[in-house]
N, C-alpha and C positions, 0 to 999 in steps of 0.2 A: 408176514404181510396180512394174512387172514386175521391174526391177533390184533394188529393195528386197526384194521377196518372194524373189527368187533368193538374195540375200545372207543373208537370215534363214534360209532352208532350209539353206544351206551351213554356217552357224554351228551350227544345231541338229544337223547331221550330225557336226560336229567334237566336240561335247560328249562323246558316249560314248567317243571315242578318248582324250580328255584324262582322263576319269575312269578309263579302263582303265590309263592310264600311271601315274596317281597311286596306284592300288591295288597296284602292283607291290611286292612285299615287299622290305624293306631287306636281308634275308638274301640274296635273289636278286641284288640289286645288289652286295652284298659278295662273293658267289661269283664274279661276273663280273670282279672285280678281280684274281683269280688268287692264286697263292701269296704274293705280296707282302703281301697283307692279313694273313697269319698273324703276321709279326713286328710289324706295326702293332698288331694286336690284343693281342699279348703286352705291348708297350710301354704300351698303354692300361691294361691290368690292373695292371702295375707302378706306373704313375702314380697310379691310384686308391688302391691299397693304401698307398703311401708317404704320400700326402696325408692320408688319414684317420688312419693310425697316428701320424704326426708331429703332426697337428692336436690330437689328444687328449693326446699326451704334452706338448706345449708348453702347452696349456691347463691341464694339471695343474700344470706348473711355475709358471704365473702366479698360482696360488692361494696367497696369503700373508696371514696374519693381520695386520691393520693395527696391532694392539697388540703384535705380536711384538717389535719393537725396544724398545718401552717396557718390556716385561717383562724383556728382556735387560738394559736399563739398571738397572732396579730390583735385579735379582739381583746384578749386578756391584757396584753401590754398596753393597749389603748384604753383600758378600763371600760370596754363595751361588753359588759357581762350579759346584758339582755340580748345583744346580737349573737353572742356565743351560744346562749341557750336556744335561741330561735334556729340557729344553724343545726344544732343537735336534734331538735324536734323535727326538722325537715328531712333528716336522714334516718330512715328506718333500718337500722342495723345495730348489732350488739355494741360495737365500738361507740357509736353516738350516744346510746343509752347510758353506757358507763361514764363517758365524759360529762354528760349532762348531770348525772348524779354528783360527780366530783365538783363541777362548777357550782352547783347549788349548795355545796358545803364549804365554799371558799370563805375564809375568815376563821374557821375552826382549826384545831390542831391537825397537823398533817397525818398523824396516825388515824384520827377519826375519818378524814377524807379517804385515806387508803382503804380503810375497813369498809366504808360505804361503797366504794368502787368495786371491791372484791365481792361483796354481797350481791351486787347487781350482776357482776360477771358470772358468779356461780349460778344465778337464776337463769341467765341467758344460755349458759352451757347446758343446763338441765333441759331447757326448751329444745335445744338443738339435738340432744340425745334422746328425746322422746321417741319411743318406738324401737329403738335399737335393742333393748333387752328382749323384746318380743321377737325381733328378727333373729337374734342369737338362739332363742328358744326353738324357733322353727328349724334352724340349722341342725340342732341336736335332736329334736323330736321326730322329724320326718324320716331319717334313716331308721330310728328305733321302731316306728310304726311299720315301716317296710319290713324290718326283720320279724316283727310280730306276724305280719302276713305270711312270711316265709315259713315260720314255725307252724302256723295254722295249716298252710298248704301241705307241708310234709306230713303233718298228723293225719290230714284227710287222705293223702295218698297211701300211707301205711294202713289206715283203717280200711280203705277200699281193697287194698291188697290182701288183708287178713280175711275179709269177707268173701273174696273171690276164691280163696282156696287154691286148688290146682288150676283153675281156669283164669289165669292171670292174662289180661289183655292190656296192651299199651294205651289204648283209648280209654280204658277204665281209670288209668292213673293220670291221664293228661290234665284233667281239671285241677287236681291238687298241685301238680307240678307247675302249671300255668300260674296259679295263685302265688306259689312260692317264688318263682323267678320274677314275675312282673312287679309284684309289690316291692321286692328288694331293689330292682332297677329304678322304679319311680321314687321310692324314698331316698335313695342315694342321689338321684338327679336333683330333687328339690333341696336336699340338705347341702349339696355342694354349691348350688347356685346361691342359696341363702347365706352360706358361709362366706363366699366371695363378696356378695353384696354388703354384708355386715362389715367386713374388713375395709372395703372401699369407703363406706360411710364414716367409719371410725377415723380413717386417715384424713378425710376432709374436715371432720370436727377438730382433730388435733391441729390442723393448719389454722383454723379459726381461733382456737385457744392460744396458739403462739402469737397471732396478730393482736389478740386482746391483751396479752401480757406485755407485748412490745409497746402498744399505745398507752397502757396504764403507766409504764415506766417513764415514757416520754412526757406524759401529763404531770406526773409527780416531780420530774426534773424541772418542768416549767414553773411549778409552784415554788420550788426551792431556789430559783434564780434570784429573786429579790433578796432572799436571806443571804445568799452567797456574796451578793454585791455589797 
């Protein structure tokens, strides 16, 4: 019974210490990571900016009128080429730009038309992928910088330990250990988020590419119809 009371009192005494630790500011922890936290912070800002900028740009490219190709077919069948071009110019998306290039090449060999459309498609895909290599670099570089901070922190801890000799104190080593642990955590967090953001954007780009290929095939089939008839 006395042992239970003693354990209960010890646990109660520990609670304020745990609460005190949890109330430590995240900024205070970040500062304990040292100057290595600065490039990690810069990389995190770059990753957030690229993700949202590319996300809205790709989302805009995904917006295509489902009746767009049907209207193009009607205009071409009715020999209203100017109306088809005007419709493409009024739609600001990669599909419209590719079809506009194809319409402007009507009358030339089909291989030339297809090549012109593919060139425009490659250019549009390149525009959509702008910034993705940088985001992939952030995903790989942030953990490496964090590990660099870990190595530096451990070197500092062992250096302080060697200078202390027999008078080793935990508080003497805390600075280096803080640097080692915090930079690793920060680098991994930024790297994981950037990696997930990169893959999410790549998946959205692939969806746009699939739609471009489908519309290109549909347009080329449309040009082949008079020949087949």
